[in-house]
N, C-alpha and C positions, 0 to 999 in steps of 0.2 A: 644539838649541833651548834657550834659557835660560828657565826657568820659575820664577816666584816663587809659592809657595803660602802663603796666609794663612789661619789658622784660630784660632778662639777656644779650641778644645779639642785637646789633644795629650797623649800619655803624659807623666807617669804617670797622667793622668786616664783612667778606664776607662769609655768610652762608645763606641757604634758610630761616631760621628763622629770620635772620637780615633783609633780603630783604622783607619778608612777613610783618614784623612789620611796616617798613617804608611805604610800599605801602598801607597797610590797614589804617594807620594813615592819609595819604594823601587823600585816598578815602573818609573816614568819614568826613574829613575837607571840601572836595569839596561838600559833600552832605548837608553842612550847620551846622554841629555839632561842638561843641567846644572840642578840643582835647588837652590833656596834656600828656606828655610822661616821664616815669621814667626808666632809664637804669643805667648802671654801668660805672665807670671811665675807660678810655682806654688811654694808653700812646701815641697811634697814633691818638687820636681824634683831630679834627680840628674844628675851629669855623664854625658852620653850619648855613646858612641862612634858617630859617624855619618859617612857619606861626603858629607854635604851640610851646609852651614852653617845653624845654627839661631839666630835672633834672638828674644829674648823682650822684649816691651813691658811697661811698668809697668801694673799692674792691681790693683784691690782686690777681695777676695773678698766677694761679696754673695749668700750662699746664701738661696734662697727656701724656707723650711721647708715640707715636704710637697709641693714642686713640683720644685725644681731646685737641688741642692746644689753644682753646679759653676759657677754663674753668676759671671762675673768681668767687671767694668766697666773699660774702658780709655780711652774717649774723653774722660773728664773731665780726664785728664792731657793738656794741650795739647802737651806736649813729644813725645807719641807721634805727632803729625801730622808734626812736623819729623823725627823719628826714622825714620818710614816713608818720608818723602821722601828722606832720606839713603841708606837701604837701596836704594831703587829707583835712585837716581843711581849708586850704587856698583856694583850688580849688573847694571844695564842689561838687564832681562829683555825677552824678546820678547812675553811675555804674563803676566798675573797671574790666578791662580785663587783665588777666595775660597770657602772651604768653609763652607757654610750661610749663611743669609740673615737671621738674626734677632738676631745678637749685634753689639754696637756696635763691634767691631774693623772692621766694614765701613766706618765713616766715615773713619778715617785711611787706609784702603785706597783708597777712592774719591778722596780728596784727592790722594794720591800718584799714582794712575793717571792722573787727569785733568791734573794739573800737568805730568807727564812724557810725556803722550800715549802711554800704554801701554794696549792693549786689555785689558778686564777681563771675566772669565767667573766666574759664580757657580754652585757645585754645591749643589743642594738635596736633602737627605735627610730632612728633618723637617717634619711638618705641625704648625702651631699650631692646636690644637683643644681643646675641652672638652665634656664631657657636660652641663654646666650651661648652660642656655639663655642666661642673662644674661651669664655669663662668656664664653661662646662669641661673643656679639655684640660684647663689648668686645675680645676677641682679634681678631676679624675687622676691627674698626675700625682698630686699631693695625697690623694686618697690612697693610691697604690703604695706610695713611698712611706708615708707616716702611719696611716691606719694599717697598712700591710705589715709594718714592723710590729705594731701593737698586737695584731691578730696572731703573729708568729710566736708571741710570748704567752699566749693564753692556751688553756687546755680545752676550752669549749666556748662556742659562740651561741648566744640565745637570740634568735630573731623574734620580733613581736608578731610578725605575720609573713605571708608568702611573698608579698611585694618587697619586704626587707630582704628576704632570702634571694629573690631574683636580682635585686640590686647588688648584693654581695657577690653573686655568681658572675654578673656582667662585669664588675669592676675588678674583682680579685681572682676570677677564674673558677672553673668547676671544682678544683681541688679544695677550695675553701669550704665546700658543702660537707666534707668529711668531718669537719669540726662543728657543723651547724645543727641546731634543732630549733623547733618553733614552740614557744610558750607565749600564749596571749596575755592580755592585761585586763584590768577591771576599771570600774568607775572610781572617781575620787570622792572621798568623804563617807558619811554614814549611809549605809544601804537604805535605812528607813526613810531618808529624805526622798529617795527615788521611788521605792516600792509603795509608799503611802500616798504618793501623788495620784489623784484622780483627774485625768486629763479631760478638759472640756472640748470634745471634738466638734461641737457646733460653732466654736469661736473661730472666725475667719478674719483676723485683724492684721496679723503680721507673719512674715517669714523671717527666720533668723539664721544668720551664718556666724560661726564662731571660729576664731583663729587669727593670729597676726596676719595682717595684709602684706604679703611678700610676693615676690615674682612667681613662686610656685603655687601660691594661693592668692591670686589677684582678684578673684570674685567677678571678673569681667563677663564671663559667660552667664553667671547668675544674674548680674545687673541687666544684661541685655534681654534675657528671658523675662525678667520682672518688668522691664519697660513695656514689653508686649502684653503681659498679663494685665497691666493697668487699664488697657482698653476694655477689658471685660470686668475687672475688679478695681474700679477707681479709688476705693477707700483702703486698699491694701497697702501696707508699708513693708519695707525691707530693712531690717536692722542688722548691722555688721559689727560684731564685738571683737576687738583686738587692736593691738598697737599698729599704727600705720607706718610701715616701712616703705611701701611702694606708692609713690605719689601719682603714678599714671592712673590708679584707680580713682583718686580724687578728681583728676582731670576728666575722666570718663563720665563720672556722675554729673559734673558741671556741664559737659558738652551735651548731655541728654536732658539737661534741665530737671534733674531729679533730686536737687538738694533737699526739698521738703518731703520727699518720699523715701529716699535711701539715707538712713541715719547711721553715721559712723560714730560709735560711742567711745572708741579708744579701749584701752584695757580696763576691765572691771573686776572687782572681787568675785571670787568663785560663787558665793551665795547669790549675788545679783545676776550672774550668768545663768544660773539654774532657774531663777524667777522669770527671766526673759524666755528661756526655753519652754517653761511651763505654760506660758500664755501665747505660744506661737502655734500656728496651724501646722508647721513642719520645720524641721531643721535641715538646712541645705549646706553640705560641706563637700566640696570637690577640690582636688589638687590639679594643677595644670602642668606638672612636670612629667618626666618619663615614668616616674614611679608614684603610685598613689597610696592612700591609706585611709583607714576608718577614722582615726583621730579620737581623742578622749571626749570631745564635746559631742560628737555624733553618738558615741557609745552611751554617754549620759542621757542624751535625748531618748534613745531607744529604751534605756532602762526605765524611763518615766512614761513610756508608751507613746512618745511623740514620733510621728512618722519621719523618716530620714531619707533625704535625697542625696545620692552620692554616685561617683563614677568608679567605685571600687568593684573589682571582679568578684564573681560569686564564690570562688574558692579561697578568698583572701585569708580567712581565719583557719583554714585547714579542715578540721572535723566539723565545724559549725557552718552549715551551708546557707548562704544568702540567696534568696529567691526574689527576683524582680516582681513587684506589685503584690508580694505576699508578706515579706517581713522587712523590705526596704524598697525604695524606688530607684532604679538604675537610670543613669543618664551619662551621656558623653558629649563633648563639644562638637561632634560631627553630626548630631541628629537634632537640630534646633526644632524642626517641625514636630518631631516625635515627642520631645519633652514638653513642648507647648501643649500638645494634645493631652499628654499625661497630667500635666499640672491643672489644666482646666477640668479634667475628670476628677482629680483629687480634691480640688477646691469646691467642686459641686456636690460631693458626696461625703457626708460625715460618717456614713456606715463604712465606706471604703477606707477612710482615714483611721477609723477605729480598728478595723481588721488588720491593716498593715502595722499600726502602732502597737497593738497588743501582741501580734506575732513576733515583732521585733523585740519586744520586752521579754517574751518567753525565751527567745534564742539567747539573749544576753544573760538572763538570770541563770540559764542552764550551763552555758559554756564560759562566760567571762565574768566570773565573780572572784574576789580575792582569795577566799579560802581554797578554791580550786587552783588558782594560779600559784598560791603558796605551796600547795601539795605537789603540783607539777614541778615547781622549782626544786623542791627537796629531792624529788626523784632524780632530777638531772645532777644535782650536787652530789648525791650518793654515788652515782655512776662515775662522776669525775674523780671523786676521792678514791674510789676503789681502783680505777684505772691508774691514777697517779701513784698509788701505793705500789702497784705492780711494776711501775717504770723504774728500772735500776738507777736512772739518772737522778731521780727525786730523793732517794734514800729516806723516803717518808715512812714512818712507822704508825701513822694515824689509822685508826680503825673506821670502818664504815659505820655510820650512825643510822640506826633503824628509825 
């Protein structure tokens, strides 16, 4: 099968979407499919040795301070529409996959897909949300207006998990689910890096949280719980890895006089993030918005057998069932006393940490590996191509690829 993947974020950008795209492309290639990738120009880009062709469209960097430093705008360059058309004509893909739904690279992609009568699928891994009531309403309005238009031009929507699915239903209505299906994701990088790690469950030195510090991931609850844990574990440290967008988190740390105990590292290379996870007693990742998610860093921690604390629901991944205190540790911001008791129990028992960590590893290895994700994607692509061929409006003569 010939697959054209289009994404606004790709390495050297360090985001979950960027890593997702690269690993998915690599996985599809290993399964024997032809992959071509279209992304945006980046001043930090380097020559990449890749088994698939990478095209970069013109874009200007438009960072939103305190929100999104990686934002790049490409649709104002009208030549990008003809460039995308040329790429599609040259590559002749059986299907186009657009990764994420809210960046304007979607518009030249829709243009080229419709002009060349190629089925278009969009993969959604990000919810547009805010804790601020007014800002949330504004986001919802533009989500319905712009992303709703993008969804209307696609044949299929692939949600990464059930929370993404719930978000789509809440914002775009029940009818959107007719197009939706769930395909999970996998960890970034070489599987051997994760599977070969032998975690030291007796090491109780630090807790780590990974992800950009934003309004929806402000780490406030984690910091307050950690502050209480220090009374019993005074040598413990909390390390938070990620770009700092939300300054209120910095102010909270100062107000609690935790500057020497809560370490904000900023953004780190992926290999350093893994090393920090490997030497941590647990990984703690919770979102504070309406919709939550596992996140790639939590997934990577679980793959290495590191216990993960999160506020994700047990049915998040669909067929892969998450069980509190068996393969992860569930918490929510409404049960401070309960999570404190859980944390003290976890920190006091290396056997419990081992059981939870190893069970989490088994779950991720079974359900969330890239070979499986790639095969699940191909099943969806084949269904879309088959249905598109039957649609008289498409005039498509493309055959289903086995």
